[in-house]
C-alpha positions as CSV (number, residue, x, y, z in Angstrom):
1,M,-36.3,-24.1,33.9
2,E,-34.6,-20.8,33.3
3,K,-31.5,-21.0,31.1
4,T,-28.7,-18.7,32.4
5,F,-25.4,-17.5,31.2
6,A,-22.5,-15.2,32.2
7,M,-20.6,-12.8,29.9
8,I,-17.0,-11.9,30.2
9,S,-16.0,-9.2,27.7
10,L,-12.4,-8.2,27.3
11,G,-10.4,-6.1,24.9
12,C,-11.4,-3.1,22.8
13,A,-14.5,-1.0,22.4
14,K,-15.5,-3.1,19.3
15,N,-15.4,-6.2,21.5
16,L,-17.8,-4.5,23.9
17,V,-20.2,-3.8,21.1
18,N,-19.9,-7.4,19.9
19,S,-20.6,-8.6,23.5
20,E,-23.7,-6.4,23.6
21,Q,-24.9,-7.9,20.4
22,M,-24.4,-11.4,21.8
23,L,-26.3,-10.4,25.0
24,Y,-29.2,-9.3,22.8
25,L,-29.2,-12.5,20.7
26,L,-28.9,-14.7,23.8
27,G,-31.7,-12.8,25.4
28,E,-33.9,-13.2,22.3
29,A,-33.1,-16.9,22.4
30,G,-34.5,-17.1,26.0
31,Y,-31.3,-17.0,28.1
32,T,-31.0,-14.8,31.2
33,L,-27.7,-13.0,32.0
34,V,-26.4,-13.6,35.5
35,P,-23.5,-11.7,37.2
36,E,-21.2,-14.7,37.9
37,A,-20.2,-17.7,35.8
38,E,-20.4,-20.0,38.8
39,G,-23.7,-21.7,38.7
40,A,-24.7,-20.4,35.3
41,D,-25.6,-22.8,32.5
42,F,-22.8,-21.5,30.4
43,A,-20.2,-18.7,30.2
44,V,-19.2,-16.6,27.2
45,V,-15.6,-15.2,27.1
46,N,-15.4,-12.6,24.3
47,T,-11.9,-11.3,23.8
48,C,-9.7,-9.5,21.3
49,G,-6.5,-11.2,20.1
50,F,-4.8,-8.0,19.0
51,I,-4.3,-6.2,22.3
52,D,-1.6,-7.8,24.6
53,A,-3.4,-6.9,27.8
54,A,-6.6,-8.5,26.5
55,K,-4.7,-11.6,25.5
56,S,-3.4,-11.9,29.1
57,E,-6.8,-11.2,30.6
58,A,-8.4,-13.8,28.2
59,I,-5.9,-16.5,29.3
60,D,-6.8,-15.7,32.9
61,A,-10.5,-15.8,32.2
62,I,-10.3,-19.1,30.3
63,L,-8.3,-20.7,33.1
64,E,-10.9,-19.5,35.6
65,M,-13.6,-21.1,33.5
66,A,-11.5,-24.3,33.3
67,E,-11.4,-24.4,37.1
68,L,-15.2,-24.0,37.2
69,K,-15.5,-26.8,34.7
70,K,-13.2,-29.1,36.8
71,A,-15.4,-28.3,39.8
72,G,-18.5,-29.4,37.8
73,K,-20.0,-25.9,37.6
74,L,-19.4,-25.7,33.8
75,G,-19.2,-28.5,31.3
76,A,-17.7,-29.2,27.8
77,L,-16.5,-26.4,25.6
78,K,-18.3,-26.0,22.3
79,D,-18.2,-23.6,19.4
80,V,-21.3,-21.4,18.9
81,K,-21.9,-19.4,15.8
82,M,-24.2,-16.4,15.6
83,T,-25.0,-13.8,13.0
84,W,-25.7,-10.2,13.6
85,N,-26.7,-7.7,10.8
86,G,-25.1,-10.0,8.3
87,Q,-21.8,-10.2,10.1
88,F,-20.5,-13.5,11.3
89,T,-19.6,-13.9,15.0
90,K,-18.1,-17.0,16.5
91,F,-17.6,-17.5,20.2
92,I,-16.9,-20.4,22.5
93,T,-19.0,-21.2,25.5
94,A,-18.3,-23.4,28.5
95,E,-21.6,-25.2,29.0
96,K,-22.9,-27.4,31.8
97,T,-23.5,-30.9,30.6
98,N,-24.5,-32.5,33.8
99,T,-28.0,-31.0,34.1
100,A,-30.3,-34.0,34.6
101,G,-33.3,-34.2,32.3
102,T,-32.9,-30.8,30.6
103,G,-30.6,-31.6,27.8
104,S,-28.1,-29.1,26.3
105,A,-28.3,-25.5,27.4
106,G,-27.1,-24.3,23.9
């Protein structure tokens, strides 16, 4: 079964680069990017905490993911850690946990 994810990238240009790095790593791990979080196995919200507009957008995006979770379209939140060229990257995914017989998507 195909493992899918959605990416929401907010904030500065450096964040965009970090999101692109995560896209690559997730692709290498066998995940397929989909355009919408609804129906995906999990969603990644990558944001910057230094730009006020990004903070506001991040809160909205996280609340939207919480609504999908409440509707059963995304599951429990968990921390995911990845490395890229020696740099540590940490991000949080909202992952479906109710997929029968397939186990965890992460």
